[in-house]
Phi, psi and omega in degrees: 000121181246338180281121182233130173299148179295131179240192173306139177251002177257121182238148178265131175289119177255346173211138178285326181200135171223153181237134178292142177283188183291347177260002179084012181269145174238152178259124184261336180119165185300327180297343183255355188292140175080002180268154181251139183225146165272135179253123182240146180237126177275170177297339184264003176088010178281138178253135180242125176259121181249123177298137179237154167245120182272130180251124177304143178310319183296339184258350187296333181302324180298319180284344175264000179242093188304324181290314174298320177294322176296316179296325178295312179296318177302319178295318173301316182296314178298319182292318180297328182276357179085009180273070178237158176230158177290140176278178178295156178269109179255014181301337179294339182261004188300329181263003180292143178286135180261000000 
């Protein structure tokens, strides 16, 4: 993938100099550990790390369905505002064979 949307062009220097080890790895520091990034390379050899959030395949349908996503966000907002009701009592089925 080579097409990248234009992003911020102002960067804060976080390390003056780092050297890749013999595996090509660099240490960024603890604040970056466990995060996922897209790695992009410019024609000038500059490397850009873009933080990503990975969505499981089984959940991607929600983000591809604007109506369902809007309903999901509405439900979260209602729950945050305390607009919740008790659900039905299904305890009578607790011992049923599945």
